[in-house]
C-alpha positions in Angstrom: -1.2 22.8 -1.0 -2.2 19.2 -0.3 -3.2 17.9 3.1 -0.5 15.5 4.3 -1.6 12.0 4.4 -4.2 12.8 1.6 -1.7 13.1 -1.2 -1.4 10.2 -3.3 2.3 10.0 -2.9 1.7 10.2 1.0 -0.7 7.5 0.9 1.4 5.3 -1.4 4.4 5.8 1.0 2.3 5.0 4.0 0.8 2.0 2.5 4.5 0.7 1.6 5.5 1.2 5.2 2.5 -0.9 6.6 3.3 -3.6 4.0 6.9 -3.9 5.3 5.9 -4.1 8.8 3.5 -7.2 7.9 5.2 -10.7 8.3 2.7 -12.5 6.0 2.6 -12.4 2.4 -0.1 -9.5 1.6 0.4 -9.2 -2.3 -0.1 -11.9 -4.6 2.8 -12.8 -6.9 1.4 -10.8 -9.7 0.7 -7.9 -7.3 4.3 -8.2 -6.0 5.7 -8.3 -9.6 3.6 -5.1 -10.7 4.7 -3.1 -7.5 8.5 -4.3 -8.1 8.1 -2.9 -11.7 7.0 0.5 -10.5 3.4 0.2 -9.9 1.6 2.3 -7.3 0.0 0.5 -4.2 -3.0 2.6 -4.7 -3.6 1.2 -8.1 -2.5 -2.3 -7.3 -4.5 -3.1 -4.0 -8.2 -3.3 -3.6 -10.2 -0.7 -1.6 -10.7 -3.5 1.3 -6.9 -4.1 1.0 -6.1 -0.5 1.4 -8.4 0.0 4.4 -7.0 -3.2 6.1 -3.4 -1.9 5.8 -4.3 1.6 7.0 -6.4 0.4 9.9 -4.1 -2.4 11.0 -1.5 -1.1 13.4 -0.1 -4.8 13.8 
């Protein structure tokens, strides 16, 4: 049984929630297109971007 918060689907959902809270454009146009076509944020974002989203409470 996966630990909540560490399952890939859970992490992707958490990233999606954090991304929706941001006022600025976080994704580049090509990243946004890939995401809208069903891409996973875990695959689209860099490791640094993922850490920024997960650690940023703003």
